N, C-alpha and C positions, 0 to 999 in steps of 0.2 A: 665213581660217585653213586651210580645206581646199585652197585654191589654193596656199598656201605649202608644204603637205605634198606636193602633187603636184610642184611645182617643185623641191623638195629631192631627190626621187627621180629626176626628169629629169636633174638635174645629175650624178647618179651614173652615168648610163648611159654605156657605152662609145660612141665616136664613130659606129660603124655603126648602133647602135640609136638614137642621138640623131638621126641623119639620117632614120631611119625614123619616129621620133616627129615630127620637123618636117614630114615629108611628109603624115602622117595626123593631125596635131595635133587638128583639130576633132573627128574621130571618136573619137580616144582620150580626149580631155577629156569628150566627151559620154558615153562609156561609163563613165568614172570617176565623173562626177556622177550618171549613171544608176544605178550601183551604190550610191552614197550615198543617192540618192532611194529606191531599192528597200529599202535597210536601214532608212531612216526609216519607209517604208510597213510593212515587216514588223514592226518594233518596235511601232509604234502598233497594228497589227492584233493582235499578240500581247497587248498590254496591254488593248486594247478587248475582245477576246474573253474574257480572264480576268475583266474587270470585269463583263461581260454574262452569263457562264455561270451564276452563282448567282441572277440576277435573273429573275423570272417576267415574260415578255413576251406572255403569252397574249392580252392585250387588243389586241395588234398583229397577231394572226393572223386578224382579221376573221371571227370565228365559226368558226375552223377551216379557212378557205379557204387559209391559208398555214401551213406547218409552222413551229413555233417555232425550230427550228435554222436554217431559211432566213432568218427574221427577224433572228436574232442575227448570222448571217454577213453579211447585208446591212448591218446597222448598223455592225458592226466594220469592214467593208470601206469603208463610206462615211466613217467617221471617219478611217481610215488614208489614204484617197484625198485628202481635203480637206487634211490637213496636208502630205502629200507634194506636192500640187500647188503649194501656197504656196512650199515649199522649191524645187521644180523650176523655177518661173517665175523666181525670183531667180537661181539659179545658171546657168540656160540663158541668160538675158538678159545677165548680167554676165560669166560666165566661158567659156561654150561658144561662143555665137554673137557675143559682144562687140557687142551691139546698142547703138548710141548713139541715144538718143531725142532728136529735134530739136524735137518739139512734143508737146503734150498729146494731140492727135489720133492721132499715131503710137503713143504709149504706150497709149492706149485700144484702138487696133487690135491691138497686140501682146497686150495683156492679154485682150481679148475673144476673139481667135482662139485664143490659148493655152488659155483656159478652155473654149472650145467644143470644141477638139480633145481636151482632157482629159475632157470630159463624154462624148464619143463613146467614148473608150477606157475610161472608167469603166463605161459600160454593157456593154462587151465583157467587162470584168473581172467585173462582177456576174453576167453570164450564165455565165461559166466557173465562178465560185464556187458558183452555185446548181446547176449541173449536178453539180459535185463534191459538194454537200451531199446529193445522192441516193445517193452511194456510201459514205457513212458514216452510222451510226445516231445516234439522238438522245442516247445516253449520251456520245458524244464522248470517252470516256476510254481506250478500248483502243488499243493500239499501232497496229493496222491503221487505226482511225478517225483518229488523229492523223496518221499517215503519209499517208493519202489526202487529208486536209484540206490539208496542206502541199504535196503534189504538185500539187494544183490551184492553190494560191496561187502557187507558183513558175511554173507554166505560164502563169497569167494575167499574171504580171509580165513574162515574156519577150514575149508577144504585145503587151502594152501598151507596152513599151519600144521595140520595133521600129516600131510605128505612130506613137508620139509623135516619134521621131527624124525620120521622113519629113515629118510635119506641121510640125515646128519648122524643119527645114532648108529646105523648099521653099515654105512658106506664111507662117509666123509671122515668122521672123527672116530672111526672104529678103533677101539683100544687093541693094541698088539698084545698077544699072549706072551707072558713071560715063559722062560724055559720050564719052570715048575708047573705052570698051567698046561703046557703042551704035553707033558708026561702023563697027566691024568686023563 
């Protein structure tokens, strides 16, 4: 469905822009699906945070060693991350890098390295979100608090997206050289 929407708009491009699209198709498609993955992540983050806000999670603060707002930010981020990773693997494999799996071993390699790379970027996102949690207070309701929360969320998404592209392009879905390319 999302691929058909993209192709519809590509067909509308004037010839010079179409040439530019053809030249940078992989990167443009990655950004397109990256934006969709980010929107999935943000939507799930928003829903998760709203569901967690009224819930008391003091039992997860381990006797006050963690601030409850950090626990909620971590849980909401974790839920959003998991759902976004599932979506991202599918669209990256099928539409961005057009990876054709020739064996179960190859599929497991792609899946394992994809998840491993996403776990690394997930921890980067958690660090950014928890640094951000120190910039807004526990009430979380003032405009300043909401603004700071989302500034850190968007910052985390930019960092994560860039890191994930490089992992995906150069490690996970790396194109195998054909015998002709190997000779050159």
